[in-house]
TIKOLFI-137106 format. One line per field, with one value per residue: x negated, y, z negated of N, C-alpha, C, O in turn. Coordinates in pm, 1 decimal, m for minus. Layout:
BEGIN
n.px (X, ...)
n.py (Y, ...)
n.pz (Z, ...)
ca.px (X, ...)
ca.py (Y, ...)
ca.pz (Z, ...)
c.px (X, ...)
c.py (Y, ...)
c.pz (Z, ...)
o.px (X, ...)
o.py (Y, ...)
o.pz (Z, ...)
This chain:
BEGIN
n.px (m10245.0, m10535.6, m10710.0, m10796.5, m10789.5, m11074.6, m11229.5, m11519.1, m11460.7, m11341.9, m11571.9, m11654.5, m11621.3, m11717.8, m11608.0, m11597.9, m11399.2, m11535.1, m11524.7, m11432.5, m11399.6, m11164.0, m11112.6, m11413.2, m11486.3, m11564.8, m11575.2, m11826.5, m11930.1, m11799.8, m11774.2, m11846.9, m12021.4, m11938.5, m11962.0, m11890.9, m12149.5, m12198.3, m12125.8, m12225.6, m12281.2, m12080.5, m11775.4, m11465.3, m11181.2, m11010.6, m10778.3, m10484.0, m10310.9, m9990.6, m9961.7, m10115.2, m9936.1, m9734.3, m9440.0, m9447.0, m9693.4, m9907.7, m9864.5, m9936.0, m10201.2, m10302.0, m10280.5, m10433.3, m10668.7, m10614.3, m10666.4, m10941.8, m11144.7, m11120.2, m11143.1, m11409.5, m11548.5, m11497.0, m11708.4, m11645.3, m11557.7, m11315.6, m11136.0, m11003.9, m10745.1, m10672.6, m10488.1, m10539.9, m10693.3, m11045.5, m11021.2, m10785.4, m10762.6, m10893.7, m10760.6, m10529.9, m10569.2, m10700.3, m10487.9, m10252.3, m10182.6, m10166.6, m10406.4, m10619.0, m10844.4, m10970.7, m11168.4, m11289.2, m11363.8, m11245.1, m11116.0, m11126.3, m10985.1, m10937.1, m10979.4, m10814.7, m10944.9, m11016.7, m10809.3, m10668.5, m10863.7, m10815.4, m10552.0, m10307.5, m10209.7, m9947.8, m9821.4, m9619.3, m9587.9, m9821.2, m9972.8, m10063.1, m9974.1, m9889.3, m10156.8, m10331.7, m10661.0, m10881.6, m11253.0, m11474.3, m11803.5, m12002.8, m11914.9, m11703.5, m11331.5, m11128.3, m10873.2, m10525.3, m10276.9, m9954.7, m9745.8, m9442.9, m9390.0, m9210.7, m9256.3, m9428.2, m9722.8, m9814.7, m10098.6, m10180.5, m10108.7, m10271.1, m10528.4, m10501.2, m10515.5, m10792.8, m10932.1, m10857.0, m10926.8, m11233.5, m11279.1, m11283.8, m11167.5, m10886.2, m10563.0, m10268.5, m9922.0, m9834.2, m10020.8, m10233.0, m10512.1, m10769.9, m10557.1, m10460.8, m10662.8, m10619.0, m10819.9)
n.py (10517.4, 10499.7, 10405.0, 10066.9, 9781.5, 9569.1, 9764.4, 9982.0, 10146.5, 10480.4, 10768.6, 10898.3, 11129.4, 11360.6, 11605.1, 11417.1, 11311.3, 11164.4, 10800.4, 10730.4, 10847.6, 11085.5, 11312.8, 11321.3, 11496.9, 11744.6, 12061.4, 12094.1, 11833.7, 11657.2, 11610.7, 11464.9, 11390.6, 11220.3, 10919.3, 10721.7, 10564.4, 10566.9, 10305.7, 10095.4, 9741.4, 9684.0, 9569.4, 9786.8, 9912.6, 10187.3, 10371.4, 10602.7, 10842.8, 11062.4, 11283.1, 11459.3, 11519.5, 11385.9, 11158.9, 10833.8, 10794.0, 10784.5, 10569.1, 10358.6, 10450.0, 10435.2, 10102.0, 10014.0, 10061.7, 9928.0, 9658.9, 9655.7, 9581.8, 9302.5, 9361.6, 9475.4, 9217.1, 9094.2, 9210.1, 9473.2, 9786.1, 10050.4, 10346.9, 10615.5, 10866.2, 11194.9, 11467.7, 11678.7, 11921.5, 11876.5, 11976.0, 11964.5, 11701.7, 11673.1, 11792.1, 11698.8, 11395.8, 11469.1, 11520.4, 11361.6, 11048.4, 10779.2, 10822.0, 10859.4, 10739.0, 10602.8, 10406.0, 10440.2, 10692.6, 10960.9, 11051.2, 11395.5, 11574.4, 11807.9, 11974.2, 11787.2, 11635.9, 11359.9, 11201.5, 11222.7, 11143.7, 10902.1, 10837.0, 10873.9, 11131.2, 11308.0, 11519.3, 11735.8, 11793.5, 11837.6, 11637.2, 11323.6, 11013.6, 10719.0, 10491.8, 10253.7, 10067.3, 9837.4, 9724.0, 9610.1, 9509.3, 9512.1, 9770.6, 9767.5, 9817.0, 9605.7, 9573.6, 9706.9, 9877.1, 10105.7, 10268.3, 10442.4, 10737.8, 10710.2, 10419.9, 10234.3, 10024.5, 9736.7, 9598.4, 9366.8, 9170.4, 9337.2, 9239.6, 8975.2, 8978.3, 9114.2, 8889.4, 8667.2, 8742.9, 8772.7, 8425.4, 8375.8, 8223.6, 8025.1, 8164.1, 8031.7, 8221.0, 8350.5, 8249.0, 8164.2, 8244.9, 7984.1, 7802.3, 7570.1, 7638.4, 7694.0, 7576.0)
n.pz (m7775.3, m7873.8, m8084.6, m8149.5, m8310.2, m8334.7, m8245.8, m8282.8, m8605.9, m8655.2, m8720.4, m9050.2, m9270.9, m9552.4, m9815.6, m10152.9, m10442.5, m10717.6, m10845.2, m11222.7, m11501.7, m11534.7, m11705.0, m11801.9, m11523.8, m11385.0, m11183.1, m11131.6, m11181.4, m11009.3, m10720.0, m10450.3, m10132.1, m9880.6, m9618.3, m9341.0, m9300.3, m9544.6, m9637.1, m9490.1, m9418.2, m9583.9, m9667.1, m9586.2, m9704.3, m9643.6, m9687.3, m9609.8, m9763.5, m9806.3, m10010.9, m10249.1, m10592.0, m10576.2, m10552.7, m10475.8, m10414.4, m10615.5, m10740.5, m10581.2, m10555.8, m10808.5, m10829.4, m10645.4, m10760.7, m11007.0, m10942.2, m10826.2, m10891.6, m10815.9, m10519.7, m10481.2, m10588.2, m10354.9, m10236.1, m10103.4, m10057.5, m10189.6, m10063.9, m10102.5, m9934.0, m9845.7, m9693.6, m9852.5, m10029.0, m10214.6, m10467.8, m10522.1, m10540.1, m10744.3, m10949.5, m10949.4, m11030.7, m11278.2, m11462.0, m11416.7, m11587.2, m11455.5, m11313.8, m11410.2, m11453.0, m11275.7, m11021.3, m10785.7, m10474.6, m10383.4, m10114.2, m9949.7, m9673.1, m9590.0, m9327.8, m9192.0, m8968.7, m8998.4, m9053.4, m8806.4, m8608.2, m8702.8, m8640.9, m8754.6, m8864.3, m8909.5, m8727.0, m8763.3, m9022.1, m9133.9, m9260.1, m9360.8, m9264.9, m9429.0, m9373.0, m9326.9, m9310.6, m9235.8, m9254.7, m9130.1, m9247.4, m8992.8, m8920.9, m8790.3, m8675.8, m8837.5, m8890.3, m8934.7, m9068.0, m9080.3, m9238.4, m9316.1, m9494.8, m9710.8, m9817.9, m9998.1, m9995.8, m10039.2, m10262.1, m10335.9, m10080.7, m9935.8, m10037.0, m9964.7, m9688.5, m9660.6, m9751.0, m9566.4, m9339.0, m9418.5, m9449.6, m9160.4, m9038.7, m8839.3, m9016.1, m9092.5, m9093.8, m9358.8, m9515.1, m9825.5, m10009.1, m10070.3, m9960.7, m9675.8, m9366.3, m9016.4, m8848.2)
ca.px (m10303.4, m10673.5, m10734.9, m10760.6, m10873.0, m11181.4, m11283.7, m11578.5, m11402.4, m11388.6, m11668.3, m11536.4, m11697.4, m11648.7, m11624.8, m11464.9, m11392.7, m11582.3, m11452.8, m11442.2, m11335.8, m11129.7, m11151.8, m11512.6, m11492.0, m11561.8, m11595.0, m11966.9, m11981.2, m11689.0, m11749.2, m11970.4, m12024.7, m11925.8, m11938.3, m11831.0, m12255.9, m12246.1, m12059.3, m12261.0, m12335.9, m11995.2, m11623.5, m11377.9, m11047.3, m10982.7, m10636.3, m10446.2, m10163.5, m9962.8, m9984.5, m10130.1, m9889.7, m9599.1, m9365.3, m9501.9, m9836.0, m9966.5, m9823.4, m10027.3, m10384.8, m10322.0, m10286.0, m10555.8, m10723.7, m10632.6, m10713.3, m11039.1, m11265.3, m11089.1, m11207.1, m11585.8, m11572.2, m11481.9, m11809.0, m11582.8, m11499.8, m11196.9, m11151.8, m10844.1, m10805.5, m10539.4, m10535.4, m10550.4, m10866.3, m11112.2, m11031.6, m10663.4, m10726.3, m10950.2, m10677.0, m10402.5, m10640.3, m10715.2, m10341.1, m10170.8, m10228.9, m10233.4, m10533.5, m10744.0, m10965.9, m10986.3, m11297.4, m11303.3, m11348.0, m11027.1, m11182.3, m11086.5, m10952.4, m10844.6, m11010.1, m10708.9, m11029.2, m11044.4, m10621.1, m10635.4, m10928.0, m10755.5, m10426.1, m10267.0, m10170.2, m9802.3, m9828.1, m9501.3, m9589.9, m9959.3, m10015.3, m10128.1, m9892.9, m9937.8, m10225.2, m10419.6, m10760.6, m11023.7, m11355.8, m11556.9, m11981.3, m12058.1, m11830.5, m11580.2, m11191.8, m11043.5, m10714.1, m10474.4, m10104.0, m9929.2, m9634.1, m9409.4, m9388.6, m9114.2, m9303.6, m9542.3, m9783.3, m9872.2, m10195.5, m10237.0, m10156.8, m10421.0, m10670.0, m10496.0, m10535.7, m10918.0, m10985.3, m10811.6, m11022.8, m11334.1, m11271.1, m11347.2, m11088.7, m10734.5, m10463.2, m10104.5, m9823.2, m9787.7, m10143.9, m10318.0, m10665.6, m10779.7, m10492.5, m10583.4, m10667.6, m10568.2, m10953.1)
ca.py (10492.0, 10430.7, 10336.5, 9959.5, 9659.3, 9521.7, 9848.4, 10090.8, 10250.7, 10630.0, 10818.9, 10946.5, 11224.2, 11490.5, 11580.0, 11265.8, 11314.0, 10997.5, 10798.6, 10715.6, 10867.5, 11242.1, 11357.2, 11426.9, 11517.3, 11894.5, 12091.8, 12071.9, 11695.9, 11585.4, 11622.8, 11386.4, 11383.0, 11057.9, 10945.8, 10585.4, 10583.3, 10483.2, 10203.2, 9978.9, 9674.6, 9621.3, 9561.9, 9887.8, 9963.6, 10350.8, 10382.1, 10744.3, 10888.3, 11192.0, 11425.6, 11460.4, 11551.1, 11336.0, 11000.0, 10749.0, 10765.8, 10733.1, 10446.6, 10289.8, 10486.8, 10339.0, 9984.3, 9989.1, 10070.3, 9827.8, 9558.2, 9740.1, 9457.8, 9217.7, 9459.5, 9478.9, 9089.9, 9038.7, 9274.3, 9583.0, 9915.9, 10120.6, 10454.2, 10699.9, 10949.5, 11253.4, 11544.8, 11730.7, 11950.6, 11788.6, 12054.3, 11940.9, 11585.0, 11636.1, 11835.5, 11549.0, 11279.5, 11487.1, 11583.6, 11220.1, 10972.1, 10696.3, 10826.8, 10933.5, 10619.5, 10557.2, 10362.3, 10444.0, 10805.4, 10986.4, 11162.6, 11506.9, 11566.4, 11926.6, 11972.3, 11696.4, 11563.1, 11220.0, 11155.8, 11289.7, 11010.9, 10729.5, 10814.0, 10873.8, 11295.8, 11401.2, 11667.2, 11808.0, 11791.9, 11832.1, 11515.6, 11165.8, 10883.9, 10561.7, 10437.4, 10163.7, 10048.4, 9780.7, 9803.0, 9499.3, 9536.0, 9606.9, 9886.9, 9763.0, 9803.8, 9478.2, 9562.4, 9855.4, 9897.4, 10251.8, 10290.9, 10580.8, 10820.4, 10683.3, 10320.1, 10163.8, 9940.7, 9610.5, 9609.5, 9199.8, 9179.5, 9410.6, 9141.5, 8868.7, 8982.1, 9088.4, 8698.4, 8593.9, 8818.6, 8713.9, 8346.1, 8392.1, 8102.2, 8128.3, 8137.2, 8043.7, 8271.7, 8349.8, 8167.3, 8248.4, 8219.5, 7839.9, 7736.0, 7506.1, 7737.1, 7578.9, 7512.8)
ca.pz (m7941.4, m7837.8, m8181.5, m8190.7, m8357.8, m8240.2, m8158.7, m8395.4, m8648.2, m8623.2, m8837.3, m9174.4, m9354.6, m9640.4, m10004.2, m10227.7, m10591.0, m10737.0, m10923.5, m11334.3, m11610.6, m11501.3, m11861.0, m11807.4, m11426.0, m11387.5, m11029.5, m11100.9, m11117.0, m10960.8, m10586.2, m10353.2, m9978.0, m9839.1, m9483.0, m9302.0, m9308.5, m9675.5, m9682.3, m9412.9, m9497.7, m9686.8, m9641.0, m9674.7, m9716.3, m9614.8, m9711.2, m9633.3, m9816.9, m9769.3, m10033.2, m10356.0, m10700.1, m10521.6, m10617.2, m10422.8, m10346.7, m10714.3, m10753.6, m10487.7, m10574.6, m10936.0, m10814.8, m10568.3, m10930.2, m11107.1, m10846.4, m10763.0, m10926.0, m10685.2, m10399.9, m10546.4, m10602.8, m10184.1, m10148.3, m10028.8, m10109.4, m10124.5, m10084.8, m10078.1, m9828.7, m9774.3, m9635.0, m9943.1, m10089.0, m10307.9, m10573.1, m10573.2, m10583.3, m10885.5, m11031.8, m10971.0, m11109.4, m11455.1, m11483.8, m11365.1, m11662.3, m11406.1, m11193.1, m11520.7, m11444.9, m11097.3, m10988.3, m10640.1, m10443.9, m10305.5, m9982.2, m9891.8, m9562.4, m9553.5, m9189.1, m9110.2, m8860.4, m9009.1, m9034.5, m8668.5, m8566.9, m8750.1, m8569.2, m8884.7, m8898.2, m8875.7, m8678.6, m8766.1, m9133.6, m9131.2, m9358.7, m9299.1, m9313.7, m9505.8, m9290.7, m9411.3, m9185.6, m9342.0, m9154.9, m9151.2, m9233.5, m8910.9, m8880.3, m8720.8, m8765.0, m8801.1, m8957.3, m8927.5, m9069.0, m9078.0, m9318.4, m9313.3, m9634.8, m9874.9, m9850.5, m10039.3, m9969.6, m10073.7, m10260.5, m10306.6, m9944.9, m9854.9, m10090.5, m9859.6, m9525.8, m9657.2, m9772.5, m9442.5, m9237.9, m9439.3, m9411.6, m9009.5, m8951.0, m8794.7, m9089.3, m9079.2, m9148.3, m9518.2, m9621.8, m9899.0, m10023.9, m10089.1, m9878.1, m9528.6, m9232.8, m8898.6, m8774.0)
c.px (m10433.0, m10752.0, m10699.9, m10841.8, m10972.4, m11293.9, m11422.2, m11490.4, m11458.2, m11446.1, m11555.1, m11652.2, m11647.3, m11684.9, m11524.0, m11470.1, m11463.8, m11526.8, m11498.9, m11362.3, m11302.9, m11102.3, m11291.4, m11592.1, m11477.2, m11616.5, m11759.6, m12028.3, m11939.0, m11685.6, m11881.7, m11927.3, m12077.0, m11903.9, m11948.4, m12042.8, m12303.7, m12229.4, m12136.1, m12298.9, m12183.2, m11852.6, m11583.0, m11284.3, m11044.7, m10828.4, m10588.1, m10265.6, m10140.7, m9988.1, m10002.5, m9986.3, m9724.2, m9577.0, m9420.0, m9634.3, m9917.5, m9936.9, m9906.7, m10206.5, m10410.6, m10316.1, m10389.3, m10678.0, m10737.9, m10670.0, m10901.9, m11171.4, m11255.8, m11172.2, m11339.3, m11622.3, m11619.8, m11593.0, m11753.1, m11515.0, m11392.3, m11203.8, m10996.3, m10873.4, m10651.8, m10581.6, m10529.9, m10712.4, m10929.9, m11040.0, m10863.9, m10636.9, m10820.8, m10842.8, m10522.0, m10504.2, m10657.6, m10579.8, m10247.6, m10243.9, m10287.8, m10341.1, m10644.6, m10842.7, m10969.8, m11125.6, m11329.6, m11302.5, m11214.2, m11125.9, m11081.8, m11063.7, m10895.3, m10882.9, m10858.1, m10782.4, m11028.0, m10851.5, m10594.2, m10712.6, m10884.9, m10584.2, m10330.4, m10171.0, m10055.8, m9799.3, m9752.4, m9530.7, m9731.2, m10043.1, m10030.7, m9980.7, m9950.8, m10071.4, m10319.5, m10576.0, m10880.3, m11135.0, m11454.0, m11734.0, m12044.0, m12039.8, m11702.8, m11452.2, m11138.5, m10950.9, m10672.3, m10346.2, m10080.9, m9779.6, m9569.0, m9414.5, m9319.6, m9170.9, m9411.8, m9602.5, m9809.9, m10014.5, m10273.6, m10208.3, m10252.4, m10536.7, m10634.0, m10553.4, m10705.6, m10975.8, m10984.7, m10919.1, m11151.3, m11389.5, m11289.5, m11277.5, m10950.2, m10627.1, m10347.0, m10023.0, m9842.2, m9919.7, m10205.0, m10421.3, m10653.8, m10663.3, m10573.9, m10571.8, m10635.7, m10756.4, m11034.0)
c.py (10441.0, 10394.7, 10184.3, 9880.1, 9577.3, 9606.0, 9904.9, 10160.1, 10393.8, 10686.3, 10870.6, 11032.2, 11353.0, 11454.2, 11476.0, 11363.3, 11202.8, 10949.3, 10794.3, 10831.5, 11023.4, 11333.3, 11434.5, 11453.2, 11708.9, 11965.7, 12091.1, 11977.9, 11576.8, 11539.8, 11549.0, 11415.0, 11239.5, 11044.4, 10756.0, 10529.6, 10497.3, 10367.3, 10031.6, 9884.7, 9582.1, 9655.0, 9731.8, 9903.1, 10094.2, 10296.6, 10546.6, 10690.7, 11030.3, 11290.3, 11368.3, 11502.4, 11476.6, 11182.4, 10908.0, 10677.1, 10777.1, 10595.7, 10314.4, 10313.4, 10373.7, 10177.3, 9965.5, 9993.7, 9942.2, 9694.9, 9581.6, 9619.2, 9338.5, 9240.1, 9419.1, 9339.3, 9016.6, 9120.6, 9421.5, 9700.4, 9958.0, 10296.7, 10538.7, 10801.2, 11070.0, 11394.2, 11744.2, 11794.3, 11901.4, 11869.3, 11972.4, 11788.9, 11582.7, 11712.7, 11726.6, 11399.4, 11396.5, 11567.9, 11478.5, 11132.1, 10817.3, 10700.6, 10863.2, 10875.3, 10535.0, 10515.4, 10395.7, 10614.2, 10810.0, 11131.0, 11308.3, 11543.4, 11707.0, 11974.3, 11885.9, 11599.3, 11470.0, 11161.3, 11196.8, 11140.4, 10873.4, 10738.6, 10785.9, 11044.5, 11294.3, 11520.6, 11773.1, 11878.1, 11854.3, 11735.6, 11424.3, 11077.5, 10775.5, 10492.6, 10347.6, 10064.2, 9942.6, 9735.8, 9689.4, 9580.8, 9581.5, 9744.5, 9890.4, 9741.0, 9684.6, 9430.2, 9655.2, 9819.9, 10055.1, 10222.0, 10480.1, 10622.0, 10781.2, 10516.0, 10288.6, 10058.5, 9828.3, 9575.4, 9436.4, 9167.6, 9223.8, 9277.2, 8993.4, 8838.6, 8964.7, 8990.9, 8690.7, 8642.4, 8772.2, 8521.4, 8302.7, 8260.7, 8162.2, 8075.9, 8166.8, 8146.2, 8216.6, 8235.5, 8289.6, 8226.9, 8070.2, 7739.2, 7655.9, 7608.2, 7610.5, 7606.0, 7455.1)
c.pz (m7834.4, m7952.0, m8198.5, m8261.8, m8283.8, m8198.3, m8302.2, m8473.5, m8636.9, m8722.6, m8920.5, m9248.1, m9457.8, m9802.8, m10063.9, m10341.7, m10657.1, m10825.1, m11099.0, m11414.9, m11583.4, m11605.7, m11826.8, m11678.8, m11450.4, m11252.7, m11033.4, m11073.7, m11055.5, m10818.0, m10538.8, m10225.6, m9948.0, m9700.8, m9503.7, m9332.6, m9462.5, m9715.6, m9543.5, m9467.4, m9602.4, m9596.5, m9730.5, m9646.9, m9748.5, m9598.4, m9713.3, m9728.6, m9776.2, m9853.3, m10181.2, m10484.0, m10608.4, m10586.7, m10600.9, m10445.7, m10481.8, m10794.6, m10666.9, m10505.0, m10723.8, m10893.7, m10774.7, m10714.5, m11007.4, m11017.3, m10766.6, m10774.8, m10838.2, m10572.8, m10406.7, m10551.9, m10410.1, m10118.3, m10035.6, m10146.3, m10099.6, m10124.2, m10029.5, m9997.2, m9799.1, m9741.8, m9750.3, m9985.5, m10189.9, m10429.6, m10602.0, m10623.0, m10743.0, m11001.2, m11023.7, m11061.1, m11271.8, m11471.9, m11523.4, m11481.1, m11548.3, m11362.9, m11263.1, m11439.9, m11311.7, m11053.2, m10855.6, m10594.7, m10383.5, m10244.2, m9960.7, m9766.3, m9522.3, m9394.9, m9110.1, m8998.0, m8873.7, m8982.5, m8858.6, m8583.4, m8595.1, m8691.7, m8654.7, m8914.7, m8826.7, m8854.6, m8733.4, m8896.2, m9164.0, m9208.5, m9310.2, m9363.7, m9337.5, m9431.6, m9358.0, m9291.9, m9296.9, m9214.7, m9221.1, m9194.1, m9167.4, m8876.6, m8780.0, m8756.4, m8708.8, m8847.5, m8944.9, m8999.2, m9091.4, m9146.6, m9305.0, m9458.1, m9733.8, m9854.4, m9895.6, m10005.8, m10060.6, m10165.8, m10260.5, m10161.5, m9858.7, m9888.5, m9990.4, m9738.9, m9541.8, m9645.1, m9656.0, m9312.8, m9286.0, m9423.2, m9319.7, m8995.2, m8891.9, m8937.2, m9075.1, m9159.7, m9323.5, m9564.9, m9734.5, m9920.0, m10102.6, m10047.7, m9746.4, m9443.5, m9118.4, m8825.6, m8869.3)
o.px (m10422.2, m10864.9, m10592.7, m10961.0, m10944.7, m11400.5, m11405.6, m11429.6, m11575.4, m11390.1, m11434.9, m11763.4, m11550.9, m11737.6, m11406.4, m11529.6, m11400.0, m11468.2, m11603.8, m11265.1, m11396.8, m11063.4, m11303.2, m11715.0, m11396.0, m11720.2, m11815.8, m12126.2, m11985.6, m11611.7, m11995.2, m11814.5, m12179.5, m11838.4, m11983.1, m12046.5, m12390.5, m12292.4, m12097.5, m12358.0, m12181.7, m11830.8, m11619.3, m11275.8, m11070.7, m10779.9, m10637.7, m10182.1, m10225.5, m10035.1, m9941.3, m9895.9, m9621.3, m9657.9, m9465.8, m9669.2, m10035.9, m9991.6, m9923.0, m10300.2, m10489.9, m10387.0, m10466.4, m10760.3, m10833.7, m10726.5, m10952.0, m11258.1, m11353.9, m11256.7, m11379.1, m11739.6, m11707.6, m11603.9, m11803.4, m11457.7, m11333.8, m11286.8, m10915.3, m10988.9, m10548.6, m10696.8, m10520.8, m10818.7, m10852.0, m10989.3, m10842.3, m10549.7, m10806.8, m10849.5, m10435.8, m10460.4, m10598.5, m10586.4, m10177.2, m10366.9, m10398.6, m10402.6, m10751.1, m10917.3, m10970.8, m11205.9, m11441.8, m11240.3, m11124.8, m11173.6, m10959.2, m11178.0, m10814.4, m10783.2, m10809.3, m10721.5, m11037.9, m10805.5, m10480.7, m10650.1, m10907.6, m10508.0, m10265.3, m10072.2, m10051.8, m9780.6, m9799.6, m9510.4, m9721.6, m10164.8, m10012.4, m9916.2, m10051.0, m10057.4, m10383.2, m10538.2, m10937.9, m11098.5, m11496.5, m11762.3, m12129.5, m12120.0, m11637.2, m11428.7, m11110.4, m10919.9, m10758.6, m10312.2, m10177.3, m9705.9, m9626.3, m9444.4, m9355.6, m9073.6, m9509.8, m9522.3, m9827.8, m10055.6, m10378.1, m10311.7, m10301.1, m10610.0, m10723.0, m10610.8, m10767.8, m11061.1, m11094.2, m10968.5, m11210.8, m11504.5, m11319.2, m11341.3, m10908.8, m10615.8, m10302.2, m10046.9, m9855.9, m9898.2, m10218.1, m10465.0, m10560.2, m10662.2, m10693.0, m10466.6, m10630.8, m10762.3, m11139.7)
o.py (10362.9, 10351.5, 10157.0, 9907.2, 9523.5, 9574.1, 9857.7, 10248.0, 10425.8, 10669.7, 10885.8, 10985.9, 11425.7, 11366.4, 11456.9, 11471.0, 11107.0, 11023.7, 10854.9, 10890.5, 11100.6, 11445.0, 11556.8, 11446.2, 11772.4, 11913.0, 12087.3, 11969.1, 11463.6, 11447.0, 11570.9, 11458.1, 11174.5, 11131.9, 10685.1, 10431.4, 10413.6, 10315.4, 9915.5, 9904.0, 9474.1, 9730.6, 9782.0, 9914.5, 10130.3, 10211.5, 10620.3, 10601.9, 11105.6, 11393.2, 11273.6, 11522.6, 11543.0, 11111.6, 10859.6, 10563.6, 10780.1, 10545.1, 10198.4, 10237.3, 10281.6, 10124.1, 9900.8, 9904.6, 9879.0, 9619.1, 9521.3, 9585.8, 9280.2, 9160.5, 9326.9, 9321.7, 8943.9, 9125.8, 9458.0, 9698.8, 9919.1, 10355.4, 10513.4, 10838.1, 11032.5, 11433.3, 11863.1, 11732.9, 11874.5, 11785.3, 11926.3, 11748.1, 11498.3, 11689.1, 11706.3, 11328.5, 11355.6, 11688.2, 11482.4, 11137.5, 10763.9, 10594.0, 10894.6, 10940.7, 10415.6, 10608.7, 10353.3, 10682.9, 10732.1, 11235.9, 11297.4, 11548.7, 11717.5, 12019.6, 11917.1, 11508.3, 11415.1, 11089.9, 11189.9, 11055.8, 10767.9, 10643.1, 10682.2, 11048.4, 11282.1, 11613.7, 11885.2, 11999.3, 11945.8, 11748.9, 11425.3, 11084.0, 10734.5, 10376.9, 10391.1, 10001.0, 9975.4, 9718.1, 9686.7, 9697.0, 9665.1, 9819.1, 9976.8, 9663.8, 9656.8, 9311.8, 9742.6, 9703.9, 10126.9, 10142.9, 10588.3, 10535.9, 10810.0, 10457.4, 10316.8, 9969.8, 9860.5, 9475.7, 9398.8, 9127.4, 9179.3, 9225.8, 8918.2, 8740.1, 8873.1, 8972.2, 8702.2, 8576.9, 8716.8, 8488.7, 8183.4, 8178.3, 8278.2, 7955.1, 8279.1, 8161.4, 8108.7, 8147.1, 8411.9, 8163.3, 8039.6, 7621.7, 7665.4, 7672.1, 7488.0, 7683.9, 7401.4)
o.pz (m7740.0, m7928.7, m8252.4, m8275.7, m8176.6, m8145.8, m8414.7, m8412.4, m8616.7, m8831.0, m8898.9, m9273.3, m9434.0, m9871.1, m10033.0, m10340.3, m10613.5, m10903.8, m11120.8, m11367.9, m11603.1, m11571.6, m11820.9, m11677.3, m11517.7, m11212.4, m10923.9, m10999.6, m11042.6, m10784.8, m10581.2, m10202.0, m9968.7, m9644.0, m9598.1, m9406.9, m9487.6, m9807.8, m9530.2, m9573.7, m9661.4, m9501.8, m9836.9, m9524.6, m9863.3, m9523.8, m9798.6, m9745.5, m9728.3, m9804.9, m10230.6, m10402.8, m10596.3, m10646.7, m10704.3, m10478.1, m10448.3, m10892.7, m10704.6, m10481.0, m10743.1, m10979.2, m10845.5, m10735.5, m11052.0, m11096.2, m10671.7, m10694.1, m10792.0, m10531.7, m10335.5, m10519.2, m10363.7, m9995.8, m9929.3, m10255.2, m9998.5, m10193.6, m9940.3, m9975.9, m9743.4, m9760.9, m9720.0, m9976.2, m10281.3, m10504.0, m10714.1, m10699.7, m10831.5, m11121.9, m11109.2, m11151.7, m11371.7, m11497.1, m11624.3, m11478.1, m11552.2, m11359.4, m11209.9, m11367.1, m11281.7, m11050.2, m10828.0, m10675.8, m10350.5, m10287.5, m9960.1, m9720.9, m9430.1, m9338.7, m9001.4, m8941.8, m8763.9, m8893.4, m8811.5, m8519.4, m8536.0, m8706.6, m8642.1, m8987.9, m8704.3, m8932.9, m8752.3, m8904.3, m9245.7, m9221.1, m9188.5, m9468.3, m9279.0, m9471.2, m9453.9, m9193.2, m9400.7, m9098.5, m9336.7, m9164.7, m9196.3, m8820.3, m8721.8, m8849.4, m8592.3, m8860.9, m8936.5, m8976.1, m9118.0, m9087.6, m9291.6, m9540.8, m9847.9, m9901.7, m9826.7, m9976.5, m10178.1, m10106.4, m10207.6, m10108.2, m9754.7, m9804.0, m9950.9, m9692.5, m9488.0, m9558.2, m9600.9, m9221.0, m9193.5, m9394.2, m9325.6, m8929.6, m8889.4, m8958.0, m9052.1, m9279.5, m9381.1, m9647.7, m9738.0, m9824.1, m10176.5, m10084.4, m9716.7, m9444.2, m9129.9, m8730.4, m8836.3)
C-alpha cells in the first residue's frame, strides 16, 4: 500500500447526486461535478460502499445523513462514493425511503479510478470495499479504515475520531470528547 496516513489525499472528482429531497430531483437538476478542490479548508469524511440497492449500505448511508449536522458543526463535509453510476445513485435515492433526504452528495466512480486511488477496489468484483477516510483542511489523509462488505461502520465512532483529530492532542484508548487528553 502506498496510500498512507500523513500523505496528501488522492484526488477525487466526478459526478455526484446532490443532497436534498430526492422526490424533487430529476436528471436535469440532480447532478453536480465535485472534486477534492471544492473542499479545501474543510475536514472531509469520504466513505466508500460496495453497491447501490444492497442491504448493509443504506443503513450506513442513512446514519451518516442522520448525524450530518454533527459533522457540519465540526467543519466537516461528508461524501459517499461507490462504483455505481450517478444515474444508479439517483434511482436508489428516489426509491429507498431512508435515502430520500440525504443532506450530502453521493459521488459516482463508474470508472473505478477513485476506488483504485484510495486502494479499496476489490478487483475480483469490480466494486469498492467499505473504506473510510478523513481528510484534514490541508488535504492530508489523517485517518483510514477498511471494513469488509458484510460489516457496517459506526458513525458515532467516526465522529469521535474526527473530534480526537481536531483536538490536536494525544487521546487515550476509549477517549470521548470532553474527557482529559494526555497532554
